[in-house]
C-alpha positions as CSV (number, residue, x, y, z in Angstrom):
1,M,115.6,126.1,70.6
2,T,111.8,125.8,70.9
3,A,109.7,128.9,71.8
4,H,109.1,129.5,75.5
5,R,105.9,131.0,76.8
6,I,107.8,133.4,79.1
7,L,109.2,135.0,75.9
8,S,105.7,135.7,74.6
9,W,104.5,137.0,78.0
10,T,104.3,140.7,78.8
11,P,105.1,141.4,82.5
12,A,103.4,144.2,84.4
13,A,106.8,145.2,85.7
14,I,110.5,144.2,85.2
15,V,112.9,144.2,88.1
16,F,116.7,143.9,87.4
17,D,119.5,143.0,89.7
18,C,122.5,145.3,89.1
19,D,125.8,143.6,89.8
20,G,126.5,140.9,87.4
21,T,123.2,141.3,85.6
22,L,123.3,144.9,84.3
23,M,126.8,146.0,85.3
24,D,129.9,143.9,84.9
25,T,131.1,144.6,88.5
26,E,131.8,141.1,89.8
27,I,135.5,141.4,88.9
28,H,135.5,144.7,90.9
29,W,134.1,143.0,94.0
30,Q,136.6,140.2,93.7
31,D,139.5,142.7,93.4
32,A,138.1,144.8,96.2
33,R,137.9,141.7,98.5
34,I,141.5,140.8,97.6
35,L,142.7,144.4,98.3
36,A,140.8,144.6,101.6
37,L,142.2,141.3,102.9
38,R,145.7,142.1,101.7
39,E,145.8,145.1,103.9
40,Y,145.6,142.7,106.9
41,G,148.0,140.1,105.4
42,F,145.2,137.7,104.3
43,A,144.1,136.2,101.0
44,P,140.7,134.8,100.0
45,M,140.2,131.1,100.7
46,P,139.5,128.8,97.7
47,G,135.9,129.1,96.5
48,F,135.4,132.4,98.4
49,A,134.3,134.3,95.3
50,E,131.3,132.0,94.8
51,R,130.4,132.0,98.5
52,A,130.4,135.8,98.5
53,K,128.6,136.4,95.2
54,G,125.4,138.3,95.6
55,L,125.8,138.9,99.3
56,H,125.1,142.3,100.8
57,Y,128.4,144.0,101.3
58,T,128.1,144.0,105.1
59,E,127.5,140.2,105.0
60,C,130.5,139.9,102.7
61,G,132.7,141.8,105.2
62,R,131.5,139.5,107.9
63,L,132.3,136.4,105.8
64,M,135.8,137.8,105.0
65,A,136.5,138.3,108.7
66,E,135.2,134.9,109.7
67,E,137.2,133.0,107.0
68,A,140.3,135.0,108.0
69,G,139.8,133.9,111.6
70,R,139.6,137.5,112.7
71,P,135.9,138.2,113.5
72,E,136.8,141.4,115.3
73,L,137.8,142.9,111.9
74,V,134.2,142.8,110.5
75,E,133.7,146.5,110.5
76,D,137.1,147.4,109.3
77,L,137.1,144.9,106.4
78,T,133.6,146.0,105.4
79,I,134.6,149.6,105.2
80,L,137.7,148.7,103.2
81,L,135.8,146.5,100.9
82,L,133.2,149.1,100.0
83,G,135.9,151.8,99.6
84,H,138.0,149.7,97.2
85,F,134.9,148.7,95.2
86,R,133.7,152.2,94.7
87,A,137.1,153.3,93.5
88,L,137.3,150.4,91.1
89,V,133.8,150.9,89.6
90,A,134.4,154.6,89.2
91,D,137.6,153.9,87.3
92,N,136.1,151.2,85.0
93,P,132.2,151.0,84.8
94,R,131.1,148.3,82.3
95,T,127.7,147.0,81.3
96,M,127.0,143.3,80.8
97,P,126.5,142.0,77.2
98,G,123.0,142.7,76.0
99,A,122.0,144.6,79.1
100,R,121.8,148.1,77.5
101,Q,119.6,147.0,74.7
102,L,117.2,145.0,77.0
103,V,116.8,147.9,79.4
104,E,116.3,150.5,76.6
105,E,113.7,148.4,74.8
106,S,112.0,147.1,78.0
107,A,111.4,150.6,79.2
108,G,108.6,150.9,76.6
109,L,106.9,147.8,77.8
110,A,106.5,148.1,81.5
111,P,107.8,150.0,84.6
112,L,111.4,149.1,85.4
113,A,113.1,148.9,88.7
114,V,116.4,147.7,90.1
115,A,116.6,145.5,93.2
116,S,120.2,145.4,94.5
117,N,122.1,144.5,97.6
118,C,124.5,147.4,97.0
119,P,124.2,150.8,98.6
120,R,121.9,153.1,96.8
121,E,124.6,155.6,95.9
122,V,126.8,152.9,94.4
123,V,123.9,151.6,92.2
124,E,122.9,155.0,91.1
125,S,126.5,155.9,90.3
126,C,127.1,152.7,88.3
127,L,123.9,153.1,86.3
128,G,124.3,156.8,85.9
129,T,127.8,156.4,84.5
130,A,126.6,153.8,82.1
131,G,123.7,156.0,81.0
132,L,121.0,153.6,82.2
133,L,119.7,155.3,85.3
134,D,117.0,157.4,83.7
135,H,115.3,154.2,82.3
136,F,114.4,153.0,85.8
137,D,111.4,154.2,87.7
138,H,112.6,152.9,91.1
139,I,115.9,151.8,92.7
140,V,115.4,149.5,95.7
141,V,118.2,148.6,98.1
142,P,118.3,147.2,101.7
143,E,117.6,150.2,103.9
144,G,115.2,150.9,106.8
145,E,112.9,147.8,107.1
146,I,113.9,146.4,103.7
147,R,116.2,143.5,104.3
148,P,118.9,142.3,101.9
149,K,118.7,139.3,99.5
150,P,118.3,136.3,99.8
151,L,115.2,137.6,101.7
152,P,112.5,138.7,99.3
153,D,112.1,142.3,100.6
154,V,113.9,144.2,97.8
155,Y,111.9,142.4,95.1
156,L,108.6,142.8,97.0
157,A,109.2,146.5,97.4
158,A,110.2,146.9,93.8
159,A,107.0,145.3,92.5
160,R,104.9,147.3,94.9
161,L,106.5,150.6,93.8
162,C,105.9,149.6,90.2
163,G,102.2,149.0,90.9
164,A,102.5,145.3,90.0
165,E,101.7,142.0,91.7
166,P,104.8,139.8,92.2
167,V,103.3,137.0,90.1
168,D,103.0,139.5,87.2
169,T,106.5,140.7,87.6
170,L,109.7,139.4,85.9
171,A,112.9,139.4,87.8
172,V,116.2,139.3,85.9
173,E,119.0,137.8,88.1
174,D,122.5,136.2,87.9
175,S,123.3,135.1,91.4
176,S,121.9,132.2,93.5
177,C,121.3,134.7,96.3
178,G,119.3,137.0,94.1
179,I,117.4,134.1,92.5
180,R,116.3,132.8,95.8
181,S,115.1,136.3,96.8
182,A,113.1,136.8,93.6
183,A,111.6,133.3,93.7
184,E,110.6,133.7,97.4
185,A,108.9,136.9,96.4
186,G,106.8,134.9,94.0
187,M,108.1,136.4,90.7
188,R,108.8,134.9,87.4
189,V,112.6,134.7,87.1
190,M,115.0,134.9,84.2
191,G,118.4,133.6,85.3
192,V,121.4,134.7,83.4
193,G,125.1,133.6,83.3
194,P,127.0,130.3,83.4
195,W,124.9,127.2,84.2
196,P,124.6,127.2,88.0
197,G,123.4,123.7,88.7
198,E,120.1,122.0,88.8
199,D,119.2,123.2,92.3
200,I,119.3,126.9,91.3
201,V,117.9,126.4,87.8
202,A,114.9,124.7,89.4
203,L,113.9,128.1,90.9
204,V,113.8,130.0,87.6
205,D,111.4,130.0,84.6
206,I,114.1,130.4,82.0
207,W,117.9,130.4,82.0
208,V,120.1,132.1,79.4
209,R,123.8,132.4,79.3
210,S,123.7,136.1,78.3
211,L,121.3,138.9,77.8
212,N,122.8,139.1,74.4
213,E,121.3,135.8,73.2
214,P,119.0,136.0,70.2
215,E,116.0,134.9,72.3
216,V,116.5,137.8,74.7
217,R,117.3,140.3,72.0
218,G,114.1,139.6,70.1
219,W,111.9,139.4,73.2
220,T,110.8,143.0,73.4
221,G,109.8,143.0,69.7
222,A,107.5,140.0,70.1
223,R,105.1,141.3,72.8
224,V,101.5,140.1,73.1
225,P,99.0,142.9,74.1
226,V,97.3,140.8,76.8
227,Q,99.2,139.5,79.7
228,V,99.2,135.7,80.0
229,S,99.2,133.9,83.3
230,F,100.3,130.2,83.6
231,D,101.6,127.9,86.3
232,V,104.6,126.2,84.8
233,M,107.1,127.6,82.4
234,P,110.0,125.6,80.9
235,V,113.7,126.3,81.6
236,M,115.9,127.0,78.6
237,P,118.7,124.4,78.4
238,A,122.2,125.6,78.8
239,T,124.7,125.9,75.9
240,R,127.5,124.0,77.4
C-alpha cells in the first residue's frame, strides 16, 4: 500500500468511538436485543442488527418496538435492552484488536476523548474494566443539550473540550451512524471495520479493516512535529 498523508499528520486531538471501535461490544448489543425482544415473544427482523448499529440505545429501543409492531413497548424494551447489555458487558468486556496499543501510544501525541452514544456509566465501566479509562481526558455522551449521533454534537463537544478545532481533530469510528456524525462535525475520519460500501467510505479520509493493521500500528511512531493541513486525503482500499 502507498503512504497516506493522514498517517503522517499529527492531529491536535483524537476522538474515539467506544462500541465496536475500542470495545468489542457489538455482539453484546445483538444478544441484548434478542433477549429483550424474547421476553415479549418477538425476534429481530432480518437485517435488524445493521439498522440498529451505532444508534443511541433509546432510538434502538424505539426501533425494536416499531419493528415488533408494538410501539407502546418503547420504554419497556429500552429498559430491558440496557439492562441486558450492562450485564453482558460486565461478564465479558473485550477490546477490539489493536485498540489498546493505539490508545496507549496516542495518549503521548494529543489529548484523547471518547464520543459515544452509550450512557456515561456504561462507557466508563467498559473502559475502566479494560484498563483504558485513564488514557482519556474527556468522555462525551448524549446528555443535556448534547444530542446523539448521527448528529455532530458529541464530536463537536469532544473537540472543544480537548481545545482543538474539529478540522484539526481525528475521529476513529466503525459505524455509519458515527461516521456521519464525525464527518458533519468537520473532522478527519478514520473508518475501521468491514468495507461498508462506497457511500460511507466517501465520508472518511482513510478506511482500515482493523486498528491492528501495520499502517495503524506504526502510525504513532512516525509523527511529524508540525501539523499539516490539506483538503483531500485518499481512502485506503479494502482488503477483500
